[in-house]
ZATOR-866484 format. One line per 4 residues: number of its first residue (from 0); their letters; for each residue x, y, z of N, C-alpha, C. Coordinates in steps of 0.02 Angstrom, whole numbers, plus 50000, padded with zeros to 5 digits. Layout:
<rs>
NUM	a	X Y Z X Y Z X Y Z | ...
</rs>
This chain:
<rs>
0	nlsn	50047 49386 49747 50021 49456 49746 50084 49515 49685 | 50047 49590 49655 50049 49621 49625 50115 49648 49604 | 50148 49668 49705 50189 49707 49696 50259 49654 49663 | 50250 49593 49697 50309 49573 49686 50323 49520 49611
4	lfsq	50301 49536 49597 50274 49496 49482 50301 49549 49478 | 50291 49629 49477 50316 49658 49437 50353 49690 49446 | 50415 49670 49518 50455 49700 49543 50512 49635 49491 | 50492 49598 49468 50559 49584 49442 50521 49604 49380
8	assl	50528 49654 49375 50557 49682 49302 50550 49764 49287 | 50584 49769 49340 50631 49841 49406 50668 49815 49441 | 50701 49904 49441 50760 49890 49485 50761 49887 49527 | 50679 49904 49573 50654 49916 49635 50637 49843 49675
12	knvp	50675 49841 49715 50616 49768 49786 50605 49769 49759 | 50534 49831 49764 50463 49829 49763 50435 49884 49744 | 50416 49868 49674 50356 49928 49673 50280 49951 49677 | 50267 49986 49681 50230 50013 49723 50148 49974 49671
16	acvv	50129 49955 49716 50059 49927 49649 49973 49934 49729 | 49938 49901 49679 49879 49912 49701 49834 49852 49695 | 49797 49834 49720 49743 49794 49671 49672 49869 49672 | 49637 49858 49619 49544 49908 49657 49504 49866 49682
20	rkpn	49473 49914 49750 49430 49851 49786 49375 49887 49796 | 49351 49864 49796 49248 49873 49813 49254 49865 49882 | 49222 49911 49941 49231 49929 49990 49207 49904 50054 | 49184 49816 50023 49190 49744 50056 49229 49691 50041
24	ndsl	49285 49753 50044 49352 49742 50015 49345 49698 49952 | 49334 49678 49893 49302 49626 49842 49361 49636 49797 | 49390 49598 49759 49451 49669 49704 49392 49646 49642 | 49390 49726 49642 49352 49736 49582 49405 49719 49484
28	kygf	49452 49642 49496 49506 49641 49443 49566 49692 49400 | 49551 49737 49454 49586 49753 49427 49699 49793 49472 | 49702 49823 49425 49718 49872 49494 49804 49900 49462 | 49845 49960 49488 49895 49988 49452 49951 50002 49511
32	vtfp	50009 49965 49428 50076 49970 49433 50121 50061 49432 | 50154 50065 49485 50186 50134 49456 50272 50127 49422 | 50313 50115 49380 50402 50092 49382 50416 50165 49360 | 50474 50147 49401 50551 50214 49406 50561 50226 49339
36	skte	50533 50213 49273 50595 50234 49225 50534 50202 49161 | 50557 50253 49101 50485 50213 49065 50522 50148 49022 | 50572 50151 49059 50590 50088 49002 50568 50025 49047 | 50580 50025 49126 50556 49956 49163 50503 49956 49139
40	kesa	50429 49996 49121 50360 49996 49119 50371 49964 49029 | 50386 49990 49005 50391 49953 48934 50417 49882 48924 | 50431 49874 48969 50466 49777 48972 50430 49739 49016 | 50377 49769 49072 50349 49746 49106 50272 49746 49071
44	iirf	50262 49774 49016 50219 49761 48986 50209 49720 48936 | 50275 49716 48902 50310 49650 48843 50284 49592 48909 | 50363 49568 48972 50312 49525 48972 50288 49487 49012 | 50239 49538 49031 50172 49491 49082 50131 49487 49070
48	sgik	50090 49543 48991 50042 49520 48960 50007 49472 48923 | 49971 49436 48974 49935 49372 48971 50005 49346 48990 | 50015 49351 49014 50035 49267 49089 49961 49259 49121 | 49977 49197 49168 49927 49199 49198 49968 49240 49274
52	lngk	49916 49268 49311 49908 49250 49363 49859 49241 49420 | 49868 49216 49498 49820 49178 49522 49769 49165 49492 | 49794 49111 49434 49762 49044 49364 49698 49108 49319 | 49721 49170 49298 49676 49190 49274 49732 49246 49224
56	rirv	49704 49237 49175 49753 49282 49119 49782 49340 49138 | 49817 49386 49131 49819 49435 49131 49820 49476 49095 | 49806 49586 49077 49815 49615 48998 49838 49688 49046 | 49889 49701 49019 49939 49737 49033 49943 49797 48997
60	eeiv	49948 49858 49014 49934 49919 48958 49961 49934 48999 | 49990 50037 48980 49965 50071 48984 49940 50152 48992 | 49917 50152 49035 49868 50195 49055 49876 50273 49038 | 49819 50270 48954 49830 50319 48912 49731 50417 48927
64	dkph	49798 50419 48926 49692 50479 48946 49718 50512 48866 | 49652 50483 48854 49588 50479 48822 49525 50544 48805 | 49574 50628 48791 49501 50670 48768 49444 50675 48780 | 49418 50626 48736 49342 50608 48729 49308 50578 48758
68	lprv	49357 50557 48848 49332 50494 48879 49329 50521 48966 | 49301 50504 48992 49312 50583 49052 49391 50545 49088 | 49416 50561 49124 49504 50524 49127 49523 50467 49209 | 49540 50411 49201 49545 50380 49225 49544 50372 49314
72	rvpg	49525 50337 49358 49548 50375 49418 49564 50327 49430 | 49606 50344 49505 49692 50318 49490 49664 50315 49609 | 49644 50298 49630 49659 50248 49716 49676 50335 49762 | 49654 50340 49778 49730 50385 49832 49792 50383 49852
76	kfva	49773 50349 49893 49777 50290 49949 49890 50293 49897 | 49835 50255 49830 49916 50203 49785 49952 50304 49767 | 49899 50343 49726 49944 50432 49702 49960 50433 49764 | 49947 50426 49822 49995 50468 49876 50068 50428 49916
80	yavg	50057 50326 49909 50103 50285 49880 50162 50304 49869 | 50109 50302 49808 50176 50324 49743 50231 50391 49727 | 50149 50407 49731 50229 50531 49708 50211 50578 49783 | 50170 50517 49822 50183 50579 49911 50109 50625 49909
84	evkw	50076 50649 49971 50033 50654 49965 50045 50719 49987 | 49972 50722 49962 49977 50817 49907 49908 50828 49956 | 49896 50880 50019 49837 50911 50032 49795 50975 49942 | 49756 50970 49946 49697 51007 49922 49643 51078 49940
88	trng	49663 51138 49951 49604 51179 49968 49555 51168 49908 | 49513 51200 49954 49458 51210 49925 49467 51240 49839 | 49480 51327 49858 49541 51355 49798 49581 51305 49722 | 49564 51252 49734 49647 51216 49710 49704 51275 49708
92	tvnt	49719 51256 49780 49793 51272 49783 49802 51220 49832 | 49879 51231 49840 49901 51137 49875 49887 51178 49942 | 49855 51150 49961 49885 51165 50071 49934 51131 50155 | 49962 51185 50133 50049 51211 50179 50030 51220 50199
96	mrra	50097 51179 50260 50073 51215 50347 50081 51280 50348 | 50090 51320 50399 50077 51384 50399 50091 51396 50484 | 50109 51464 50509 50138 51464 50597 50079 51510 50571 | 50055 51506 50624 49992 51552 50682 49997 51566 50776
100	sskt	49997 51607 50734 50023 51655 50807 49947 51686 50820 | 49939 51716 50913 49921 51758 50900 49948 51822 50932 | 49927 51896 50914 49946 51967 50958 49946 51973 51006 | 49906 51929 51045 49930 51946 51121 49974 51910 51150
104	ntnd	50024 51844 51153 50065 51796 51167 50107 51749 51090 | 50128 51798 51086 50165 51763 51033 50195 51700 51050 | 50249 51701 51119 50275 51647 51153 50241 51559 51135 | 50175 51581 51169 50149 51524 51153 50105 51505 51116
108	nnkv	50088 51522 51051 50042 51554 51001 50070 51529 50962 | 50154 51484 50943 50189 51499 50896 50190 51416 50878 | 50129 51371 50840 50131 51317 50827 50142 51312 50772 | 50160 51270 50746 50145 51232 50648 50104 51231 50672
112	rddd	50028 51231 50605 49938 51169 50632 49943 51160 50537 | 49908 51097 50562 49902 51119 50465 49810 51129 50479 | 49800 51185 50410 49709 51186 50436 49662 51142 50401 | 49672 51113 50370 49629 51044 50357 49629 51011 50408
116	dnnn	49647 50982 50453 49652 50957 50511 49595 50993 50572 | 49594 51028 50538 49509 51093 50563 49480 51050 50547 | 49457 51048 50496 49386 51054 50456 49371 51011 50463 | 49418 50941 50481 49372 50900 50477 49346 50852 50549
</rs>
C-alpha cells in the first residue's frame, strides 16, 4: 500500500496517497502522495527513490509544472481527499451554499441548497 509505505517518512499515520487507475481498475503504474511539509517530502524522495515495491523499482520525484508542457493532471478524488472538495461553477467562481427563498412564504422556503446538485 502506497500510503503505508510513505507514512514511514511522515509525521502522519497515513499520508494521502492514490494509485492512478484505468476505467477497468488496472493500475497505470504511477501514483501521487501528499506530505504535510516540504521537509517530509524531500525525506521521502531520498528514502524511497529506487526501492522495490511489489517487485518493481519505483521512482520518486516531485511534481513540477513546466511552462512549455501541459499541466500535470491529478485525479479529482485525490485532490478532494488531500485539500478538500471545491466545486466550481461554469464561470470559474467557487460554488457556495446560499439561501433560497420564496417571496410568497418565507417560513417554509428558507432552505439551504447547493445549486450544483440540481444541475445533475
